[in-house]
PATORTOR-918795 format. One record per atom (N, C-alpha, C, O): y, x, z. Coordinates in steps of 0.2 Angstrom, whole numbers, padded with zeros to 4 digits, always signed. Layout:
N
YXZ...
END
This chain:
182
+0137+0046+0040+0133+0045+0034+0125+0045+0036+0123+0048+0040+0121+0040+0033+0114+0040+0034+0110+0044+0030+0109+0043+0024+0109+0050+0033+0105+0055+0029+0098+0055+0029+0094+0059+0026+0095+0049+0032+0088+0048+0033+0084+0052+0038+0078+0050+0039+0088+0056+0042+0084+0060+0048+0082+0055+0053+0076+0056+0056+0086+0050+0055+0084+0045+0060+0078+0041+0058+0074+0040+0062+0078+0039+0052+0072+0035+0050+0066+0039+0050+0060+0037+0051+0066+0046+0047+0061+0050+0047+0058+0051+0055+0052+0052+0056+0063+0052+0059+0061+0053+0066+0057+0047+0069+0052+0048+0073+0059+0041+0067+0056+0035+0069+0048+0035+0066+0044+0033+0070+0048+0037+0060+0041+0037+0057+0037+0042+0060+0031+0041+0062+0039+0048+0062+0036+0053+0065+0033+0051+0072+0028+0054+0074+0037+0047+0075+0035+0045+0082+0030+0039+0082+0028+0037+0088+0028+0036+0077+0023+0031+0077+0016+0033+0079+0014+0039+0076+0013+0029+0083+0006+0031+0085+0002+0032+0078+0001+0027+0074-0002+0037+0078-0007+0039+0072-0003+0042+0066-0007+0044+0062+0003+0044+0067+0006+0047+0061+0005+0055+0062+0008+0057+0067+0002+0058+0058+0001+0065+0058+0007+0069+0055+0008+0075+0057+0010+0066+0050+0015+0070+0046+0019+0064+0043+0017+0059+0040+0026+0066+0042+0031+0061+0039+0036+0066+0035+0038+0070+0038+0037+0064+0029+0042+0068+0025+0044+0063+0019+0041+0058+0018+0050+0065+0016+0052+0062+0010+0049+0065+0004+0048+0071+0004+0048+0061-0001+0045+0063-0007+0050+0065-0012+0056+0062-0012+0049+0071-0015+0054+0074-0020+0053+0071-0027+0047+0068-0028+0058+0072-0031+0057+0069-0038+0051+0072-0042+0047+0068-0046+0049+0078-0040+0043+0081-0044+0036+0077-0042+0033+0075-0047+0035+0076-0036+0029+0073-0034+0029+0065-0036+0024+0062-0037+0035+0062-0035+0036+0055-0037+0034+0054-0045+0031+0049-0046+0036+0059-0049+0035+0058-0056+0027+0059-0057+0024+0055-0061+0024+0064-0053+0017+0064-0054+0013+0058-0052+0008+0056-0055+0015+0055-0046+0012+0049-0044+0013+0043-0049+0008+0040-0050+0019+0043-0052+0020+0037-0057+0016+0038-0062+0013+0033-0065+0015+0044-0065+0010+0045-0070+0003+0043-0069-0001+0040-0073+0001+0046-0063-0006+0044-0061-0007+0037-0059-0012+0034-0061-0003+0033-0056-0003+0026-0055-0004+0022-0061-0007+0017-0061-0001+0024-0067-0001+0021-0073-0008+0021-0076-0010+0017-0081-0012+0026-0074-0019+0027-0076-0025+0024-0072-0031+0023-0074-0023+0021-0066-0028+0019-0062-0032+0013-0064-0029+0008-0066-0038+0013-0064-0043+0007-0065-0048+0006-0060-0050+0011-0056-0050+0000-0059-0055-0001-0054-0062-0001-0057-0062-0001-0063-0067-0001-0053-0074-0002-0056-0074-0008-0061-0071-0013-0059-0077-0007-0066-0078-0012-0071-0072-0012-0076-0071-0017-0080-0067-0007-0075-0062-0007-0080-0056-0012-0078-0052-0013-0082-0056-0015-0072-0051-0020-0070-0045-0016-0069-0045-0011-0065-0039-0019-0071-0033-0015-0070-0031-0015-0063-0033-0020-0059-0028-0010-0061-0025-0010-0054-0018-0009-0055-0015-0004-0057-0014-0014-0052-0007-0014-0053-0004-0012-0046-0004-0016-0041+0000-0007-0045+0003-0005-0039+0010-0007-0039+0015-0004-0040+0011-0014-0037+0017-0017-0037+0021-0015-0031+0028-0014-0032+0018-0013-0026+0022-0010-0020+0025-0003-0022+0031-0002-0021+0022+0001-0026+0025+0007-0028+0030+0006-0033+0035+0009-0033+0029+0001-0038+0034+0000-0043+0041-0002-0039+0046+0000-0041+0040-0006-0034+0046-0009-0030+0049-0003-0026+0055-0002-0025+0045+0002-0023+0047+0007-0019+0052+0012-0024+0057+0014-0021+0050+0012-0030+0054+0017-0035+0061+0014-0035+0065+0018-0038+0062+0008-0034+0069+0005-0034+0073+0006-0028+0079+0004-0028+0070+0009-0023+0074+0011-0017+0077+0018-0017+0074+0022-0021+0082+0019-0013+0085+0025-0013+0081+0031-0009+0082+0037-0011+0077+0029-0004+0073+0034+0000+0066+0031+0000+0064+0026+0001+0061+0036-0002+0054+0035-0001+0051+0040+0003+0051+0046+0001+0049+0038+0009+0045+0043+0014+0038+0042+0013+0036+0037+0010+0034+0047+0015+0027+0046+0015+0025+0048+0022+0027+0053+0026+0021+0044+0025+0018+0045+0031+0010+0046+0030+0007+0043+0026+0008+0052+0033+0000+0053+0033-0002+0051+0040+0000+0053+0045-0007+0046+0040-0009+0043+0046-0016+0044+0047-0020+0045+0042-0018+0044+0053-0025+0044+0055-0027+0037+0058-0023+0032+0057-0034+0036+0060-0036+0029+0061-0032+0026+0067-0033+0020+0068-0028+0029+0071-0025+0026+0077-0019+0022+0074-0016+0018+0078-0017+0023+0068-0011+0019+0066-0013+0012+0065-0018+0010+0064-0008+0008+0067-0009+0000+0067-0011-0002+0060-0010+0001+0055-0014-0008+0060-0016-0011+0054-0010-0014+0050-0005-0015+0053-0010-0015+0044-0005-0018+0040-0003-0025+0042-0008-0028+0044+0003-0027+0042+0004-0034+0044+0002-0040+0039+0001-0045+0040+0000-0037+0032-0002-0042+0027-0007-0038+0023-0007-0032+0023-0011-0042+0019-0016-0038+0014-0012-0033+0010-0007-0034+0007-0015-0027+0009-0013-0022+0004-0016-0022-0002-0014-0018-0007-0021-0026-0003-0025-0027-0010-0026-0034-0011-0029-0038-0006-0024-0037-0017-0026-0044-0019-0030-0043-0026-0028-0039-0030-0034-0048-0027-0037-0049-0034-0033-0055-0036-0034-0061-0034-0029-0054-0041-0025-0060-0044-0026-0061-0051-0028-0056-0055-0026-0067-0054-0026-0068-0061-0019-0067-0063-0014-0068-0060-0019-0066-0070-0012-0065-0073-0008-0071-0073-0002-0071-0075-0011-0077-0072-0008-0083-0071-0006-0085-0064-0004-0091-0062-0007-0080-0059-0004-0081-0053-0009-0083-0047-0007-0084-0042-0015-0084-0049-0020-0087-0044-0023-0081-0040-0025-0076-0042-0023-0082-0033-0026-0077-0029-0034-0078-0029-0036-0083-0027-0037-0074-0032-0045-0074-0033-0048-0070-0027-0055-0071-0026-0045-0066-0023-0048-0062-0018-0043-0058-0014-0037-0057-0017-0045-0056-0008-0040-0053-0004-0043-0048+0001-0049-0049+0003-0039-0043+0004-0041-0039+0009-0041-0043+0015-0037-0047+0017-0046-0042+0020-0047-0045+0026-0047-0040+0032-0050-0035+0031-0044-0041+0037-0044-0036+0043-0048-0039+0048-0049-0045+0049-0050-0035+0053-0053-0038+0059-0050-0044+0062-0053-0048+0065-0043-0043+0063-0040-0049+0066-0039-0055+0062-0038-0061+0065-0041-0055+0055-0041-0061+0051-0048-0063+0049-0048-0068+0046-0053-0059+0050-0059-0060+0047-0062-0067+0050-0066-0070+0046-0061-0068+0056-0063-0074+0059-0062-0081+0055-0066-0085+0055-0056-0081+0052-0055-0087+0048-0059-0088+0042-0059-0093+0039-0062-0083+0040-0067-0083+0034-0074-0083+0036-0078-0084+0032-0076-0082+0042-0083-0081+0044-0088-0086+0042-0093-0084+0039-0086-0092+0043-0091-0098+0042-0090-0101+0035-0093-0106+0034-0085-0099+0031-0084-0102+0025-0089-0101+0020-0091-0095+0019-0091-0106+0016-0096-0105+0011-0093-0105+0004-0097-0103-0001-0086-0105+0004-0083-0105-0003-0080-0098-0004-0076-0097-0009-0083-0093-0001-0081-0086-0002-0087-0081-0002-0092-0083+0000-0086-0075-0005-0091-0070-0006-0088-0064-0003-0082-0062-0005-0091-0061+0002-0089-0054+0005-0091-0049+0000-0097-0048-0001-0086-0045-0003-0088-0039-0007-0089-0033-0002-0093-0029-0004-0086-0033+0003-0087-0028+0008-0084-0031+0015-0082-0037+0015-0085-0027+0020-0082-0029+0027-0075-0031+0027-0072-0035+0031-0071-0028+0022-0064-0029+0021-0061-0033+0015-0055-0032+0014-0065-0036+0011-0063-0039+0005-0067-0045+0003-0073-0045+0003-0064-0051+0002-0067-0057+0000-0065-0059-0007-0059-0058-0009-0069-0063-0010-0067-0066-0016-0068-0074-0016-0073-0076-0012-0064-0077-0019-0065-0085-0020-0068-0086-0027-0065-0087-0032-0075-0087-0027-0078-0088-0033-0076-0094-0037-0077-0094-0043-0074-0099-0034-0072-0105-0037-0065-0105-0040-0063-0109-0044-0061-0100-0039-0055-0099-0042-0055-0094-0048-0057-0088-0047-0054-0097-0054-0055-0093-0060-0048-0093-0063-0044-0097-0063-0047-0087-0067-0041-0087-0071-0041-0093-0076-0046-0095-0079-0035-0095-0078-0034-0100-0083-0035-0097-0090-0036-0091-0091-0035-0102-0095-0036-0100-0102-0032-0094-0104-0026-0095-0103-0035-0089-0106-0031-0083-0109-0029-0078-0103-0026-0073-0105-0030-0080-0097-0027-0076-0092-0033-0071-0090-0039-0072-0091-0031-0065-0087-0035-0060-0085-0035-0059-0078-0032-0063-0074-0038-0054-0075-0037-0053-0068-0036-0045-0067-0037-0041-0071-0033-0044-0061-0031-0037-0059-0031-0036-0052-0029-0041-0048-0032-0031-0049-0031-0029-0042-0024-0027-0042-0022-0023-0045-0021-0030-0037-0013-0029-0036-0012-0026-0029-0015-0029-0024-0009-0021-0028-0007-0018-0022+0000-0020-0021+0005-0017-0024+0002-0025-0017+0009-0028-0016+0013-0024-0012+0010-0020-0008+0019-0025-0012+0024-0022-0007+0022-0025+0000+0021-0031+0000+0022-0021+0005+0020-0024+0012+0026-0022+0017+0029-0017+0016+0027-0027+0021+0032-0026+0026+0031-0020+0030+0025-0018+0032+0036-0017+0033+0036-0012+0038+0041-0013+0043+0046-0010+0043+0039-0017+0048+0044-0019+0053+0048-0014+0057+0053-0015+0060+0045-0008+0058+0047-0002+0062+0054+0000+0059+0058+0003+0063+0055-0001+0053+0062+0001+0050+0065-0005+0048+0062-0010+0045+0072-0006+0050+0075-0012+0049+0083-0011+0050+0085-0005+0050+0087-0016+0049+0094-0015+0049+0096-0012+0056+0102-0008+0056+0093-0013+0061+0095-0010+0068+0095-0003+0068+0098+0001+0072+0091+0000+0063+0090+0008+0063+0092+0010+0056+0090+0015+0054+0097+0006+0053+0100+0009+0047+0096+0008+0040+0098+0011+0035+0092+0003+0040+0088+0002+0034+0088-0006+0031+0089-0010+0035+0088-0006+0025+0088-0013+0022+0083-0012+0016+0081-0007+0014+0080-0018+0014+0076-0018+0008+0069-0014+0009+0067-0010+0005+0067-0014+0015+0061-0010+0018+0055-0013+0015+0054-0019+0015+0050-0008+0013+0044-0010+0011+0039-0004+0012+0041+0002+0012+0033-0006+0012+0028+0000+0012+0023-0002+0007+0022-0007+0004+0019+0003+0005+0014+0002+0000+0008+0008+0001+0010+0013+0004+0003+0007-0002-0003+0012-0002-0003+0015-0009-0003+0011-0014-0003+0021-0009-0004+0024-0016-0011+0024-0018-0015+0023-0013-0013+0024-0024-0020+0025-0026-0023+0031-0023-0020+0036-0021-0030+0030-0022-0033+0036-0018-0032+0043-0022-0031+0048-0018-0032+0043-0028-0030+0049-0032-0023+0052-0030-0022+0058-0029-0019+0047-0029-0012+0049-0028-0011+0051-0020-0008+0056-0019-0015+0048-0016-0015+0050-0009-0017+0057-0008-0014+0061-0005-0023+0059-0012-0025+0066-0012-0020+0071-0015-0019+0076-0012-0017+0068-0020-0012+0073-0023-0006+0074-0019-0004+0080-0019-0004+0069-0015+0002+0070-0011+0001+0075-0005+0004+0079-0004-0005+0074-0002-0007+0078+0003-0008+0085+0001-0006+0090+0005-0011+0086-0005-0012+0093-0008-0005+0096-0009-0004+0102-0008+0000+0092-0012+0006+0094-0013+0010+0097-0007+0014+0102-0008+0009+0094-0001+0012+0097+0005+0008+0101+0009+0010+0103+0014+0002+0104+0006-0002+0109+0009-0006+0106+0014-0009+0110+0018-0008+0100+0014-0013+0097+0019-0020+0098+0016-0021+0097+0010-0025+0099+0021-0032+0099+0019-0034+0092+0017-0031+0087+0020-0039+0091+0013-0042+0085+0011-0046+0082+0017-0052+0085+0018-0044+0077+0021-0048+0075+0027-0049+0067+0026-0044+0064+0025-0055+0065+0025-0056+0058+0024-0054+0053+0030-0053+0047+0029-0052+0056+0035-0049+0052+0041-0042+0050+0040-0039+0046+0044-0039+0054+0035-0032+0053+0034-0030+0049+0028-0034+0049+0023-0024+0046+0028-0022+0042+0022-0015+0042+0022-0011+0042+0027-0012+0041+0016-0005+0041+0015-0002+0034+0015-0006+0029+0012+0004+0032+0017+0007+0026+0016+0014+0028+0014+0017+0032+0017+0017+0025+0009+0024+0026+0007+0028+0021+0010+0026+0015+0010+0034+0023+0012+0039+0018+0016+0045+0019+0012+0048+0025+0012+0048+0014+0009+0054+0015+0005+0059+0010+0008+0058+0005+0010+0065+0012+0007+0071+0008+0010+0077+0010+0007+0078+0016+0004+0082+0006+0007+0089+0008+0006+0093+0009+0012+0092+0005+0017+0097+0014+0013+0101+0015+0019+0106+0010+0019+0109+0007+0014+0108+0008+0025+0113+0003+0026+0120+0006+0026+0125+0003+0026
END
């Protein structure tokens, strides 16, 4: 029987992981409530699609990571119109070069760009979306299927770490890793 111990050991062994544990129903309910209230600056909706998908999995682990942890394999934040257009996205050091000399983008920060020429269609709105992100370390070879990861909102990150008795340390961040056992 796949009790999740093997997967938790894999997560604990990753470079930069300070702590790994499964989330219990109590903290999951608190996170769900908090995620429903999150707004970005200017009142733009923040939709944590990754967390919504994680809730559909049988196991949800949390890793608390430090800066040594690897970068995500794809963007963890997108600015999308409600009619499906990508209006902005998170950029990493390894992908920044492809945008460096482009004149059709605006850098909002070192890690986020917007495409000012892409506008929502008639009647559409915009929202920051935190999509499900792949997590290649867990896969069928180690008893997992439907694997995804996601970042909780900053308020949820803090809530999770407090819940398990960790100090608030700005160098640390949580990542949720969800999967179905094979």
